[in-house]
N, C-alpha and C positions, 0 to 999 in steps of 0.2 A: 601628363596636363589634361585637363578636365575640362571639355567642350563646353561651356555653360555660354552663350552667348547669346543666350535671349537676355540676360539681368542686365544691372550697367555694375560699375564700379564707380565710387567718387572718393577723388582724392583731397582729404581735407576734411575734417571734424567740425569746422565752428559754425557761424550762423549760416552762411552759404549753403557750403556742405549736407549740414543737415535739414535745412530747406528743402533743396535738391531732393534729398535721397525723398523726402515724407511726401512731398509731389511726386516724386517720380511711384511710391509705392502705392498712392491713390491713383494712379491712374494703371494700376496694372505693374508695372515693373519695380519688382525688390531689386534692392540696390542692394551691396555692401559698402561702407565707408571705412576709409582708411585713414587714421588718424596717428602722423607722429608721436604725439603728449602721452602723456597717461589718463585726460579726460575728455570730453568732449570740450572744443572750445579750448582749448588747453593754452593757446597763446596768449589768452585773457589773463592768465596767470602771473604772469611774465610782465605785465605792463605798470604801472607807477601805484601805488597804494589812494591816492587822490583823483585819480583817474574814472569820471563819470561821464552818462551817454549824455550826450548833445542834442541829440534827438528826444521826444518826448515820450512817455511807456505807450500811448493811442497810436502812434504813428512809428512805432519798431517793433511791432509782435513781429513773427515770422506767422506762414501761410497756416492754417489749422488751427493753433494755438496761441491767441492773445497773451500778452504778457499779464500776468496777476498784478491787481492794485496793490496787493501786497509790497509792493518791489518801489513804491513811490514813484512818483514823475518822471525823474533823471534817476535812472538807475545806474550802481556804482558798478563797480569792476566785477566784485565777489557777487552782485545781484544778476548780473548777466551770466555768469556761469551758471548759476542757481537756473537760472530761466533756462539757459542753454542742456541742462541737465534735465529739468523736465520737461522739455520739447523733445529729446529724442528716448526718452520712457516715453511720453504721450504715442509717440508715433510706433514705439514699437523699433527701434530702427536699429539695423547690424550694424554699431560700432565695432571697428577693431581698435584698441589702442593698441601704442607701440609697436605699430605698423606702417613703416616710411617707405613708399613709392619712391623707387630709383630711376626709373626708365619708361617710356610708355614708347609702341611700335605699333604701325598698322602688321597683320596680317591676313593672309585669306578673308578678305572683305571685310573684318573685324579689327579686335586691337588686342593687344597684348600690353600687363602692368607689371612691370618688376619690380618685387619688392625682396626683401634682405633675404627670405626665407622661401621665394618660392614666386611664380609667373601665375597671374590669372588672365583667361580670354573672357571677353566680354565684347559685346555688339556697341557700346554706348561707354564710353570714358568721360565722367565731368571733373575737371580742375577747380577746385574749390579752395586755393590754399590762400590765397588775400594775398592784398596788396605789399603786406610787411612784414616778408620774410626774412631778408637779405639787411644789415642797419648799413647804409651809404653815409661813408665818412669824404667829405670834397680831400680830393689831394693837393692841399694847399701846398706852395712853395716853400721848404724849409721843416714840414712836419717830422720828419724822419729825428732830424734836433732840436726839436720844441724839448724846452728844459722843464713845463711846466707839466699838468696830466690832461691829457686829453680822454675823452670818454666819449660813449656813444651816448643818447636819449635812452635806445633801451635799455641801457642798464643800469638805469634811476630808477630807484623806488621811493625813497620819501629823500625828505633836508635832512634829518639827523646826521649822518656822514660830512654834511657841506656846514653845519654851524659853525660860524664865527671864519668861516674863508672866504675868498673872492670870486665869483663864478661870472664865467663869460658865458651866455648862453646865445648860441647861435642857433639862427630859425625863427622865423616868423608866422610859425603855422601853429594850430591849437595846442599841438603837443608843448612845444618851445614858449608859448606863451604861459601856457599853465603852468610848465614847471619854473617858470620863474617867478610866477606870484606863489607856489608853494617855497621856493629858496628865500624869498622875502618875508614869508610870514614863519616860516621856520628857522629862522636864526642866523641866514648866510652874512658875513659883514658887508659885500658889496654886491650887490644883483647888476649884472649888465645884459642888455639882449641887442644882439646885432642884426641888425636888418638892411636887405639890399632893394628889395621893392615894399612902397608901400602896403602894409596886407589891408583888404576888406577886413572889416572889424562891425558887428551885428550884436546885439541886445540875444543872448537865448533866448528872451522872452518879453512883448512888450503890451505892455498894458491886460498881463494876462496871460496872453496867447502866442505860443510857442512861434519862434522863428520860420521855422520848420512850416508849419503851417501856413505862413502869409508869403513864403516861398513857392508855395505848391500854387496857392491862389494867382500869387503872378507872374506864373509862366503861364497861363492859361490866356496872359495880354498879349498884344505884338508885344515884340522886344523893344521898340522905343519908349510905348506908355509903361510896360514894366520895371524897365532900368532907371526912367523916370524916377517913377512911385520910390523905387526901390532906394536910389539916391538921397530921395526926400526925406526915406524913414532915417539915414544915417544921420544926418543933418537934425534930426530933429531927436531922436535916443543917444545919438555919440558926440560928446566935446568934439571940441577942435582939440587935439592935437600938436597940431602946427608947432605948439612952443614947447612944445617935448622930445622933438624930432622924429614927429611922427604926421606928417600930413597927410593932407585926403588923399586915396589913390585919383590920377587922372583919367585912369580907364571907368568904366563903371562896370559892374557886379558881374553881371551878364560876360560882358567882350571878356574880361580878366579871366573869367572861367573856361569858356571858349579856347584861350591861348595857353595857358596854363595847366589848367583842370585843379586848378588850387580851390579851395575851400575859404572861406571869410571863417576869423577868429570870431567863436562866439562867445562872448564876454562872460566872467565868472569870476571874475577882480581884475582882471588884467587893466583896464582903464583906470580904476581908482587906484593902481599902485603906482602905476606912470604919471599920473597926476600931483600925487606926495611924494614922488621923487623915490619909491623905494625902487622900481625899475628905473634903470637910464638908459634911454635910448642910445645904441650910436649904431656906426657906419658899418657898413660891410665888412667880412674879414678877409684879405689880402694873399698875406701872406703870415707866415709864424717865424721869430726869426729871435731860438737863445731862450730865453727868460721873456721875449718881447710879444705880443699879437699886434701887426701890422693892419691898422684899416685904408676902407678903401681912400678915406679924407686926407691922409698923412699919418694921423694921429697912432703913436704909440702907446700901448698899455700895457698890463703888466698882473693877469689873473692869476691865480695860482689855480685855478680849472678850467679849461675849455669845453662845454658840455655840446658835442652836436648833435641837436634838433634838429637833421637835414635831412629825413626823411629814411627810406628802403626803397630797396629792391625788390621785385616778387620773388626772385629767384627760380624762374620755370625751365631756366636754361636748359640744365641737367637733365628734366622730363618732357621737353618738347623741341627743343629749341635747332633738333635737327631736322621737324617736321614744315620748317619756314611758317611757322603760325602765330608769331613774333613780331612786332615792330622792333626799332631801332631803340627804346626805351626799355625793350624786355615786357612788355605788355601786347594780350594779344589781339590779332587783327580783327575778330569780330567774336559775334558770340556761337557761332559753330564756323570755324572755318576749315575744317574738315569735314566729311559727314560720319557724325558719330562720336565729333570729338565738341565739346561742349565746355564753355567756360563762362562760370558764374561768381560777381562778387569784386571784377576787375574794371570796372565801368565807375569813376568817382562822377557823383549828381549832386546838383546843390539841393535835391529835393528830400535827402538821405540816403546813406547806405544802407540800412534796414529795410526801410521801404523798397528797396527798390530792389534788392535781393528777396524778397516776397514776392513782387512783380515775376521778376526774370525765372525765380524757382517756376511757379505758374506757366508759364510760356515754356519755358524747356521739358517738362513735361510733357503738352501737350504737341511739340516737335517729337519726342519720344514714342507716343505711346497713340494708336489710334483708340480711339472710346470703346470698341467692341474688344478690344484684346486680353484674353482670360493673362490670370496672374503665370511670371513667369518665374524661373530660379534663379535667387542671386549666385554669382560665380562664386570661388570658393579656392583659398588659396592648396598649393598641389605643391 
C-alpha cells in the first residue's frame, strides 16, 4: 500500500465533492475524487426530466467558478451536469469515475478507504455522497400484498408511462409536488397527492427577486421578526388553499424547519394545479389493502399506481457506520466528528444547499491545510 497521507480522498463526485476538492487544491492539498458513476455529478443523470434548480444561478455557483449566464436563471438537470463537468475541468480535478468506496477505517493516525480494486491511505477523508442515495419507502401495513403498482420517485423520469392512468403521489416535498404537476400536465387520468403535514409553500421568485435571496436576508433578522415577515409574504403571495385540502401550516417556516429539516415547496405550478383541481389533495396514507389505499381519514381509494415521493436515506452506514459518527437518522453528527474525517453536503438549509456547499468547502479547506503548506501528493489506488 502506498503511504501518501498528505493528500485527501473525497468520496462522491457531485457538487459537494467537486467543491471540496477544488478548495483543497487551492489550499495546497491535492485530492482524488472517487465517483461511483460514469461522470461528475452522475446522480443528476438519474433524476426526472423536468427537474430544475429552485435556487437561482447567481446564488448556486460553486467556489472558484460561477455558473455561466448561458445556463439561464434556473438551471435544468442537464445544465447542472454540464456545469459540474466544466467545474471539474476548470480546476483540473482528479475525478476517478466508476470507483465506489466500500469502507473507511482509521489506521496509524490517518485513514484508509477501501474500494473495489484496492485501498487508499490518506490523512483526510471527505464524505460527499449526498442526502439522496438510498430510496426510502414507508413500510405501510399491507405493502407486500398490495395489488397496484408501487414505485419510488427515484424511478420517475417523465409522465409518458403514466398517461391515462390513476396515480397517487405520496409526499408533499418539492419532488412530490413537481412530479404531481408533471403527471397532471402529461396526461395522467387522475392525480392525487397524499399529505400528512400541510407544507410550507413559497413562490420561487417574488417581484422578480428569488425567494432564496429573500430568505437569506430574513435570516439576518431576529427569528420572531424574520418569521413574521416570512408568514406575511406567504399570505400575500400564496392564495388560501384550505378549500382544496391544504390549510396554512400552524407552525412558522423557521420553527418547522428546525423541527423537521424540511424546506418549503417552491411553487412552479403546483398551486395553480391544485386550485384548478387537476391535482386532488387527500389525507396521508395509513395502509395498503389489496387493490385499495387506506387514508388517515378512513377513506379508501383505488389508484393504479402509488408513487412514493417519500425521500431518501444517506446510505452512509456501510462506509462509516462502525465509527459512531452517524445519528439515529443516518446523518453525520458534525462536519468533522473525528479528526481528518469530514462531511459536506449533508446539512439542510433554507438558504440553498449549493450556496451552503460553497461556504462549507472553503471552511473545510481552511481546517485541513495551513496557509503555508506546500502542495501535497494525491493518494493513488494500489
